[in-house]
matplotlib code that plots the C-alpha trace (Angstrom):
import matplotlib.pyplot as plt

x = [101.9, 98.8, 96.1, 96.3, 94.4, 91.8, 94.2, 97.2, 99.1, 99.0, 99.7, 102.8, 104.0, 103.9, 106.8, 109.5, 112.8, 111.6, 112.2, 109.1, 108.1, 105.6, 103.7, 102.9, 100.5, 101.2, 98.4, 98.9, 98.0, 101.5, 102.7, 106.3, 107.4, 109.9, 111.9, 113.8, 113.9, 111.1, 112.5, 110.9, 110.6, 108.0, 110.6, 112.2, 115.9, 116.6, 119.7, 119.5, 119.0, 116.3, 112.9, 109.8, 106.3, 102.8, 101.1, 97.8, 99.0, 100.1, 98.0, 99.7, 102.7, 104.3, 107.0, 110.2, 111.4, 115.1, 117.2, 116.4, 118.5, 119.7, 117.5, 118.6, 115.2, 114.4, 118.0, 118.0, 114.7, 116.2, 119.3, 117.3, 115.0, 117.8, 119.7, 116.7, 116.0, 119.6, 118.5, 115.1, 116.6, 120.0, 123.0, 125.0, 128.3, 129.0, 131.8, 131.7, 134.1, 134.2, 131.6, 129.9, 128.1, 129.1, 126.5, 126.3, 124.0, 124.3, 122.4, 119.1, 117.5, 119.1, 119.1, 121.1, 123.6, 124.5, 126.6, 125.0, 126.4, 126.4, 128.2, 125.7, 126.7, 127.2, 129.8, 132.0, 134.0, 135.5, 132.6, 134.7, 138.1, 140.8, 138.7, 135.8, 138.2, 139.6, 136.2, 135.1, 138.3, 137.7, 134.0, 135.2, 137.4, 134.5, 132.0, 134.4, 135.2, 131.4, 131.1, 128.7, 128.7, 129.3, 125.9, 125.3, 122.2, 121.7, 118.9, 117.5, 117.5, 120.0, 122.9, 121.9, 125.4, 127.1, 124.6, 125.5, 129.2, 128.7, 126.4, 129.1, 131.4, 129.1, 127.3, 123.8, 120.5, 119.2, 116.3, 114.2, 112.4, 109.9, 110.3, 106.9, 106.0, 102.9, 103.1, 99.8, 99.0, 95.6, 94.9, 92.8, 89.5, 90.0, 87.0, 88.7, 87.3, 87.7, 85.2, 87.6, 90.1, 92.0, 95.3, 97.8, 100.7, 103.9, 107.4, 109.2, 108.5, 107.3, 107.5, 104.1, 105.0, 108.3, 106.6, 104.1, 106.8, 108.5, 112.1, 115.0, 116.9, 119.7, 121.2, 122.2, 118.7, 117.0, 119.0, 118.0, 114.3, 114.3, 116.1, 114.2, 112.2, 109.6, 106.2, 105.2, 101.6, 100.0, 96.6, 95.2, 92.3, 91.3, 94.6, 96.7, 98.8, 98.0, 99.4, 102.3, 103.6, 106.3, 106.6, 109.8, 110.9, 113.8, 114.3, 110.9, 110.2, 108.4, 108.9, 106.4, 107.7, 107.3, 103.8, 103.0, 99.7, 99.5, 98.5, 95.4, 94.2, 94.8, 92.3, 90.3, 91.6, 94.0, 97.0, 94.9, 93.8, 97.5, 98.6, 95.7, 96.6, 100.3, 99.6, 97.5, 100.2, 102.7, 100.4, 99.7, 103.6, 103.8, 105.1, 103.1, 105.9, 105.9, 107.9, 108.1, 109.8, 108.0, 109.1, 108.3, 106.6, 104.3, 101.2, 98.8, 100.8, 101.5, 97.6, 96.9, 99.5, 98.3, 94.7, 95.9, 97.6, 101.3, 102.9, 106.0, 109.0, 112.0, 113.5, 116.4, 118.1, 120.4, 123.5, 125.6, 128.4, 126.7]
y = [63.3, 65.5, 64.4, 65.9, 69.2, 69.4, 71.4, 69.1, 69.6, 73.4, 73.3, 71.3, 73.7, 76.5, 74.9, 74.8, 74.8, 73.4, 69.8, 67.7, 64.2, 63.0, 59.8, 58.5, 55.6, 53.4, 52.2, 48.9, 50.4, 50.4, 53.6, 55.1, 57.8, 60.2, 62.8, 65.6, 69.1, 70.0, 71.3, 73.8, 70.7, 69.2, 66.4, 65.8, 65.9, 63.1, 61.5, 58.8, 61.3, 63.1, 61.3, 62.0, 61.5, 62.3, 64.9, 63.3, 60.0, 61.9, 60.8, 62.8, 65.2, 67.5, 70.0, 68.9, 72.0, 72.6, 73.4, 76.8, 79.6, 77.8, 79.7, 77.3, 76.5, 80.3, 80.9, 78.1, 79.3, 82.7, 81.4, 79.2, 82.0, 84.4, 81.7, 81.1, 84.8, 85.2, 82.8, 84.4, 87.8, 86.6, 89.1, 89.0, 89.2, 87.5, 86.3, 84.1, 84.6, 82.4, 84.8, 86.8, 86.7, 89.7, 90.5, 93.1, 93.6, 97.2, 98.7, 97.0, 96.3, 96.5, 92.7, 91.9, 94.8, 94.2, 91.8, 89.5, 87.2, 83.5, 82.2, 81.7, 84.1, 81.1, 79.7, 82.7, 84.4, 87.0, 89.3, 92.3, 93.8, 93.1, 90.3, 92.5, 95.2, 92.6, 91.6, 95.1, 95.9, 92.9, 94.0, 97.5, 96.3, 94.2, 97.0, 99.6, 97.3, 97.4, 101.1, 100.6, 101.6, 98.9, 98.2, 95.4, 93.5, 91.9, 89.5, 90.5, 89.4, 86.8, 89.5, 92.0, 92.0, 92.6, 95.5, 97.0, 96.9, 98.4, 101.1, 101.9, 102.4, 105.0, 102.7, 104.2, 102.5, 103.0, 100.5, 98.5, 95.5, 93.0, 89.7, 88.0, 84.3, 82.5, 78.8, 77.3, 74.6, 76.2, 78.5, 81.8, 82.8, 85.3, 87.5, 91.0, 93.3, 90.9, 93.1, 95.9, 94.2, 90.9, 89.5, 88.3, 85.9, 85.7, 84.1, 87.3, 90.9, 92.7, 96.5, 97.2, 95.4, 97.2, 100.7, 99.8, 98.6, 101.9, 101.2, 101.4, 98.1, 97.7, 94.4, 93.5, 94.6, 92.4, 89.4, 89.9, 90.5, 87.2, 85.0, 82.3, 81.1, 83.8, 84.5, 88.1, 89.3, 92.3, 93.7, 95.1, 97.6, 98.6, 97.4, 99.3, 97.5, 99.4, 96.9, 94.4, 91.6, 89.0, 85.5, 83.6, 80.1, 78.5, 75.4, 75.0, 78.7, 81.2, 85.0, 87.7, 91.1, 94.0, 94.6, 98.1, 99.8, 103.0, 105.8, 106.6, 103.1, 102.6, 101.7, 99.6, 96.2, 95.7, 95.0, 92.4, 90.8, 90.6, 89.0, 86.6, 85.3, 85.2, 83.0, 80.6, 80.6, 79.5, 76.9, 75.5, 75.2, 73.2, 75.9, 76.3, 78.4, 82.0, 84.9, 88.7, 91.7, 94.9, 98.3, 98.1, 101.6, 100.4, 99.8, 99.4, 96.7, 94.9, 95.0, 93.5, 90.8, 89.7, 89.6, 87.0, 84.8, 86.2, 86.7, 88.5, 86.2, 88.5, 92.0, 92.8, 96.0, 97.6, 99.6, 102.1, 104.3, 107.3]
z = [71.5, 70.8, 68.5, 65.0, 64.5, 61.7, 59.4, 60.1, 56.9, 57.1, 60.8, 60.4, 57.7, 60.2, 62.1, 59.4, 61.1, 64.3, 65.8, 65.6, 66.5, 63.8, 63.9, 60.3, 59.6, 56.5, 54.1, 55.8, 59.2, 60.7, 62.4, 62.2, 64.6, 63.0, 64.9, 63.2, 61.8, 59.5, 56.2, 53.8, 51.5, 53.8, 54.7, 58.2, 58.7, 61.1, 62.6, 60.0, 57.1, 55.3, 55.5, 53.4, 54.6, 53.4, 55.7, 54.9, 56.8, 59.8, 62.9, 65.6, 66.1, 68.7, 68.8, 70.5, 72.1, 72.1, 75.2, 76.5, 75.0, 72.0, 69.5, 66.6, 64.9, 64.3, 63.4, 60.9, 59.4, 58.9, 57.2, 55.0, 53.8, 53.2, 51.3, 49.0, 48.6, 47.1, 44.4, 43.9, 43.2, 41.9, 41.6, 38.3, 40.4, 43.5, 45.8, 49.0, 51.8, 54.9, 56.6, 53.8, 50.5, 48.4, 45.7, 42.9, 40.0, 38.6, 41.5, 40.7, 44.2, 47.5, 48.1, 44.8, 45.7, 49.4, 51.5, 53.9, 56.5, 55.6, 58.7, 61.6, 64.4, 66.9, 64.5, 64.0, 66.8, 64.5, 63.8, 65.3, 65.6, 62.9, 61.4, 60.6, 59.4, 56.9, 55.8, 55.1, 53.3, 51.0, 50.5, 49.6, 46.9, 45.5, 45.5, 44.2, 41.3, 40.5, 41.1, 44.0, 47.6, 50.4, 51.8, 54.6, 54.9, 58.5, 59.2, 62.7, 65.5, 64.4, 63.9, 66.6, 68.1, 64.7, 64.0, 67.2, 66.4, 62.9, 64.2, 66.9, 63.9, 62.6, 60.0, 59.4, 58.9, 55.3, 55.1, 57.6, 56.0, 57.1, 55.7, 55.6, 54.7, 53.8, 54.7, 53.4, 50.7, 50.2, 47.2, 47.6, 46.2, 43.5, 43.8, 44.2, 41.4, 38.6, 36.6, 36.3, 34.0, 33.5, 34.7, 32.0, 32.9, 31.1, 31.6, 30.5, 31.1, 27.9, 27.2, 28.6, 32.0, 32.1, 31.7, 34.3, 36.6, 36.4, 36.9, 34.7, 34.5, 32.2, 31.4, 34.9, 36.3, 33.7, 34.8, 38.4, 37.4, 35.4, 37.8, 39.8, 36.7, 37.4, 36.2, 35.4, 36.1, 34.4, 35.3, 32.1, 31.8, 28.3, 26.8, 29.4, 32.0, 35.2, 37.8, 38.0, 40.2, 40.0, 41.5, 41.3, 42.3, 44.0, 46.0, 47.8, 48.0, 45.8, 46.2, 45.5, 44.4, 42.0, 43.2, 41.8, 40.7, 38.7, 41.1, 39.0, 39.7, 43.3, 46.0, 43.4, 44.8, 42.0, 44.2, 46.1, 42.8, 41.8, 45.1, 45.1, 41.5, 42.5, 45.4, 43.2, 40.4, 43.1, 44.4, 40.8, 40.4, 43.7, 46.0, 49.2, 50.8, 49.7, 50.9, 50.3, 51.5, 52.4, 54.0, 57.8, 57.3, 54.4, 56.7, 53.8, 52.1, 55.3, 56.2, 52.6, 52.9, 56.5, 55.2, 52.7, 55.2, 55.3, 58.7, 59.8, 60.0, 60.5, 59.8, 57.4, 58.1, 55.5, 56.7, 54.9, 55.8, 54.0]

ax = plt.figure().add_subplot(projection="3d")
ax.plot(x, y, z, "-o")
ax.set_aspect("equal")
plt.show()
């Protein structure tokens, strides 16, 4: 077991979903060795159940590598993130089948209006043939009832084989998304262009925030936007909201989204200031795990997020018949 690095708590958090052996020292000086999967809560799922420990009392730890080829840790992390994301941008209508989560919300956001697998690929032997036909027919009925097209979200590389099957059936890629995560208990310094304006935070999006957000919602869209007990950030200059961001909370995850800046005020560091504040809002609420989604082609945004500690976790592709 290796000696604990200087940034032990944060180093451990980088290994959510992996099997770890952790040595914890009690205040009385006794040590206890725990072995299990590190959960997003910072706990270990051991054979004896979920165990809680204080990262400050960890004296040594190591990764226990799984048998070659299983890929379970990464797969489990993807499934956990996607499940939390469905709560962070919650659909207004949903159904669960043995293999799929069907989601609809009046068309507001792709995530809340697409179907996503919930059965791990290694647990289902029926992703093709007549079983897939039946699944898609059921999904078509659901989405037609909500006047929406059937769109499929596939976390990659977990569902590569299913993606290949659908593409062979002439389903088309309509969106390629990078899911990025920041696993860090540290806040960030808020120094970016504070002199330009001020950031206001509220628990509901007011009219000024909505105008700056620039998207029509309707009742269902408003429900999606306000799911996950969110905070709404407004960057205000001379009384005008020129930038927005949203951070929501579910389980042990926070989610950053709705980062938008008025074109007239871009390249002034406003987006950075909003993201910095959003990170610190999440930290203040006790959420060191933050996720976001960004178009894989949005190099400027990806560069910004990387500079603030986000790393690419996995891709989500969206497939449609049209």
